[in-house]
C-alpha positions as CSV (number, residue, x, y, z in Angstrom):
1,M,0.0,0.0,0.0
2,K,1.4,3.4,-1.0
3,K,2.1,5.7,1.9
4,L,0.2,8.9,2.2
5,L,2.7,11.6,3.4
6,F,1.1,14.3,5.5
7,L,2.1,17.9,5.9
8,L,0.3,20.0,8.5
9,W,-0.5,23.4,7.3
10,L,2.0,24.6,9.9
11,P,5.7,25.6,9.5
12,V,6.8,22.1,10.7
13,A,6.1,19.0,8.6
14,V,5.2,15.6,9.9
15,N,4.9,12.2,8.2
16,L,1.8,10.1,9.1
17,P,1.7,7.0,7.0
18,A,-1.9,6.1,6.4
19,Q,-1.5,2.5,7.3
20,E,-0.1,3.4,10.7
21,R,-3.1,5.5,11.8
22,I,-4.2,4.8,15.4
23,A,-7.9,4.1,15.7
24,P,-9.7,5.4,18.8
25,T,-10.5,3.0,21.6
26,I,-14.1,2.3,22.8
27,E,-13.3,4.5,25.9
28,Q,-12.1,7.4,23.7
29,I,-15.2,7.1,21.5
30,E,-17.5,7.2,24.6
31,R,-15.4,10.2,25.9
32,F,-15.7,12.2,22.8
33,S,-18.9,13.9,23.8
34,R,-17.3,15.1,27.0
35,T,-14.4,16.8,25.3
36,T,-14.0,20.3,23.8
37,L,-13.3,20.3,20.1
38,N,-10.3,22.6,19.3
39,V,-10.3,23.7,15.7
40,V,-6.7,24.6,14.8
41,L,-6.4,27.7,12.7
42,P,-2.7,28.5,12.3
43,G,-3.2,31.1,9.5
44,E,-1.4,29.2,6.8
45,N,-4.4,28.4,4.6
46,I,-6.5,31.5,5.2
47,I,-9.4,31.0,2.8
48,L,-10.1,27.4,3.8
49,E,-9.6,28.2,7.5
50,A,-12.1,31.1,7.3
51,A,-14.7,28.8,5.6
52,L,-14.1,26.1,8.2
53,K,-14.5,28.5,11.1
54,E,-17.8,29.8,9.7
55,A,-19.1,26.3,9.0
56,M,-18.1,25.1,12.5
57,E,-19.8,28.1,14.1
58,N,-23.0,27.5,12.1
59,K,-23.2,23.7,12.2
60,W,-21.2,22.1,15.0
61,K,-23.5,20.7,17.8
62,L,-21.8,17.7,19.4
63,T,-19.4,19.3,21.9
64,P,-18.2,22.7,23.1
65,L,-16.1,24.4,20.5
66,K,-12.9,26.4,20.6
67,F,-10.7,28.0,18.0
68,I,-7.0,27.9,18.7
69,G,-3.7,28.6,17.0
70,K,-0.5,26.6,16.6
71,P,1.1,27.4,20.0
72,E,-2.0,26.3,22.0
73,F,-2.3,23.2,19.8
74,E,1.3,22.2,20.3
75,A,1.1,22.8,24.1
76,N,-2.1,20.7,24.6
77,T,-1.8,17.6,22.4
78,G,-1.5,15.5,25.6
79,D,-4.8,16.8,27.0
80,A,-7.3,13.9,26.9
81,N,-10.2,16.3,27.4
82,R,-9.5,17.9,24.1
83,T,-10.2,16.8,20.5
84,F,-8.6,18.6,17.6
85,L,-9.7,19.3,14.0
86,L,-7.0,20.3,11.6
87,L,-6.6,21.0,7.9
88,V,-3.7,18.8,6.8
89,G,-2.0,18.4,3.4
90,G,-1.2,15.0,2.1
91,S,0.8,13.7,-0.9
92,F,1.4,10.3,-2.4
93,Q,4.9,11.4,-3.6
94,K,7.9,9.5,-2.2
95,N,9.5,12.8,-1.3
96,P,7.3,14.8,1.0
97,E,9.2,18.0,0.3
98,E,8.1,17.9,-3.3
99,K,4.4,18.4,-2.2
100,L,3.3,17.4,-5.7
101,F,-0.4,16.5,-6.1
102,A,-1.1,17.6,-2.6
103,Y,-4.6,16.9,-1.2
104,T,-6.2,18.7,1.7
105,F,-7.9,16.7,4.4
106,L,-9.9,17.5,7.5
107,N,-8.3,15.4,10.3
108,L,-10.1,14.8,13.5
109,L,-7.9,13.6,16.4
110,M,-8.3,12.8,20.1
111,G,-5.8,14.4,22.5
112,G,-3.9,12.4,25.1
113,G,-0.8,11.3,23.2
114,V,2.8,12.1,23.9
115,S,3.2,13.5,20.3
116,L,1.1,14.3,17.3
117,E,2.0,10.9,15.8
118,T,0.4,9.1,18.7
119,L,-3.0,10.8,18.7
120,S,-6.0,8.6,17.8
121,E,-7.7,9.5,14.5
122,F,-11.4,9.6,14.3
123,L,-11.6,10.7,10.7
124,L,-9.5,11.8,7.7
125,L,-11.8,13.4,5.1
126,P,-10.5,14.8,1.8
127,V,-11.8,18.2,0.9
128,S,-9.6,19.6,-1.9
129,C,-6.8,18.8,-4.3
130,D,-4.1,20.6,-6.2
131,G,-5.2,22.1,-9.5
132,Q,-8.9,22.1,-8.5
133,S,-10.8,25.4,-7.8
134,I,-11.0,26.1,-4.1
135,D,-14.6,27.3,-4.7
136,K,-15.9,23.7,-4.6
137,S,-14.3,23.0,-1.3
138,L,-15.8,26.2,0.1
139,L,-19.2,25.2,-1.3
140,F,-19.2,21.9,0.5
141,M,-17.7,23.0,3.8
142,D,-21.0,23.0,5.7
143,A,-21.6,19.5,4.3
144,F,-18.2,18.4,5.4
145,V,-18.9,19.5,9.0
146,D,-22.2,17.6,9.0
147,I,-20.5,14.5,7.6
148,I,-18.0,14.6,10.4
149,Q,-20.8,14.9,13.0
150,R,-22.8,12.1,11.5
151,H,-19.7,9.9,11.3
152,I,-18.9,10.4,15.0
153,V,-22.5,9.6,16.0
154,S,-22.4,6.4,13.9
155,M,-19.1,5.5,15.5
156,Q,-20.6,6.0,19.0
157,Q,-23.4,3.7,18.0
158,N,-21.1,1.1,16.5
159,P,-17.5,1.4,17.7
160,K,-16.3,-1.2,15.2
161,L,-16.5,1.5,12.6
162,A,-13.4,3.1,14.1
163,K,-11.2,0.5,12.5
164,Q,-12.8,0.7,9.0
165,R,-11.8,2.8,6.0
166,L,-14.3,5.4,4.8
167,D,-14.6,3.3,1.6
168,D,-15.8,0.3,3.5
169,I,-18.4,2.2,5.5
170,Y,-19.9,4.5,2.9
171,N,-19.6,2.4,-0.2
172,K,-22.6,0.5,1.3
173,N,-24.8,3.6,1.5
174,V,-25.3,3.9,-2.2
175,E,-28.8,2.2,-1.9
176,R,-29.9,5.5,-0.4
177,L,-30.0,6.9,-3.9
178,T,-33.4,5.2,-4.2
179,G,-36.1,7.8,-4.8
180,R,-33.6,10.6,-5.3
181,Y,-32.0,12.5,-8.2
182,L,-28.3,12.5,-8.9
183,M,-26.4,15.5,-10.2
184,L,-22.9,15.1,-11.6
185,V,-20.7,17.7,-13.3
186,K,-20.1,16.6,-16.9
187,D,-16.3,16.9,-16.6
188,D,-16.4,14.6,-13.5
189,I,-17.4,11.4,-15.3
190,T,-15.0,9.2,-17.3
191,Y,-17.2,8.3,-20.3
192,T,-20.0,9.7,-22.4
193,I,-23.6,8.9,-21.4
194,T,-26.3,9.1,-24.1
195,E,-29.8,10.4,-23.7
196,E,-31.0,6.8,-24.2
197,E,-28.8,5.6,-21.3
198,K,-30.1,8.4,-19.1
199,Q,-33.6,7.1,-19.6
200,Q,-33.0,3.3,-19.6
201,Q,-30.2,3.0,-17.1
202,F,-30.9,6.0,-14.8
203,N,-34.7,6.4,-15.1
204,N,-34.1,10.1,-16.1
205,R,-32.8,10.7,-12.5
206,L,-29.3,11.5,-13.5
207,Y,-28.5,15.1,-14.5
208,L,-25.2,16.0,-16.1
209,V,-24.6,19.6,-15.4
210,E,-22.1,22.5,-15.0
211,D,-20.5,23.6,-11.8
212,S,-22.9,26.5,-11.4
213,D,-25.9,24.1,-11.3
214,V,-24.3,22.2,-8.5
215,E,-23.7,25.4,-6.6
216,N,-27.4,26.3,-6.8
217,V,-28.5,22.9,-5.5
218,V,-26.0,22.8,-2.7
219,T,-26.7,26.4,-1.4
220,T,-30.4,25.9,-1.5
221,E,-30.2,22.5,0.1
222,A,-32.6,21.1,-2.6
223,K,-34.7,18.2,-1.4
224,N,-34.1,14.7,-2.8
225,Q,-31.0,15.9,-4.7
226,V,-27.7,14.2,-4.4
227,V,-24.6,15.8,-5.8
228,G,-21.2,14.4,-6.8
229,L,-17.8,15.6,-5.6
230,T,-14.7,14.2,-7.2
231,L,-11.2,15.2,-6.1
232,Y,-8.2,14.3,-8.3
233,P,-5.0,16.1,-9.5
234,R,-5.8,18.6,-12.3
235,V,-2.2,19.4,-13.0
236,G,0.9,17.6,-14.2
237,N,1.2,13.8,-14.6
238,P,-1.6,12.2,-12.6
239,K,-0.1,8.6,-12.6
240,G,0.3,7.1,-9.2
241,T,-2.1,9.5,-7.5
242,F,-5.7,8.8,-6.4
243,C,-9.2,10.0,-7.2
244,Y,-11.7,10.4,-4.4
245,N,-15.4,10.2,-5.4
246,M,-18.2,11.2,-3.1
247,L,-22.0,11.5,-3.3
248,I,-23.5,14.0,-0.8
249,A,-27.2,14.7,-0.2
250,A,-27.8,18.4,-0.8
251,D,-30.6,18.6,1.8
252,T,-29.3,16.4,4.7
253,H,-25.6,16.5,3.9
254,E,-25.5,12.7,4.3
255,L,-22.5,11.0,2.8
256,I,-24.2,8.5,0.5
257,Y,-21.0,7.2,-1.2
258,F,-17.3,7.4,-0.8
259,K,-14.7,5.6,-2.9
260,R,-11.0,6.0,-3.7
261,H,-9.4,4.6,-6.8
262,K,-5.9,4.8,-8.2
263,V,-5.3,7.0,-11.2
264,N,-3.2,5.0,-13.7
265,K,-4.3,6.8,-16.8
266,K,-5.9,10.1,-17.8
267,D,-9.3,8.7,-18.6
268,N,-10.0,7.3,-15.1
269,Q,-10.0,10.6,-13.4
270,G,-13.5,11.0,-12.0
271,F,-16.5,8.8,-11.6
272,L,-15.9,5.4,-13.4
273,K,-18.3,3.6,-15.6
274,E,-18.7,0.8,-13.1
275,E,-19.7,3.3,-10.4
276,L,-22.3,4.9,-12.6
277,K,-23.8,1.5,-13.4
278,R,-24.1,0.8,-9.7
279,F,-25.7,4.2,-9.1
280,G,-28.2,3.4,-11.9
281,I,-29.4,0.3,-10.1
282,Y,-30.9,2.4,-7.3
283,L,-31.9,5.4,-9.4
284,R,-34.1,3.1,-11.4
285,K,-35.9,2.0,-8.2
286,S,-38.8,3.8,-6.5
287,K,-39.3,3.9,-2.8
């Protein structure tokens, strides 16, 4: 498995191989609701940090909330009564200093470790990627916060989820497309869909649109509409990187689908044909 190298959006870089992540214990999961969530805003990624702060103020409900900077974060990683939410950058490059094809993640950690590398990780959610307009990340920030909250509640109800990848958990949610409409940006799918296919395979419940159409649906929280978000490198040679595909309900911000696949050629950047076929199974169904 290829290592995902992480760089905190702080002056000091750290490496956190994905396969060495520490899952929270049952006791930590139970204790989460009694902690204070510290959102770390070091001022290194100002636009995303501002959007995150606003979304957290508007949406966060699970615990008391506090916004802190780098010094307070570094001084309190050992405090088991604090959890931390950070924006981190990750790269699949062998040399972390290159920072090529960097992705940005929201990383939710539990305090109580002797160092950053020893903190238990509740969630690592991709939110943007190099070469992609930051506007889309800002558009979905409220949804990202709600996804995190729903994920924590699910983990509290079923602690076994703590040791599972997001792919394994949310790949199973695709059946919740039933009775809904799916909206995907034309440039985010890897093959051409004909009008006949839209009718026969997707029951006319698949809309291929422009970015502006997605923005309208997300901002108005349109009922029964599900929108796609795909994150992959839009610059340079994509080989060896990964594409993250998500489906998010516009009205409830439910994460209906999450899947990562390796980019080994230019024409598999985005939603794959086999994924669309699977979506069609449920779009053809009625409640």
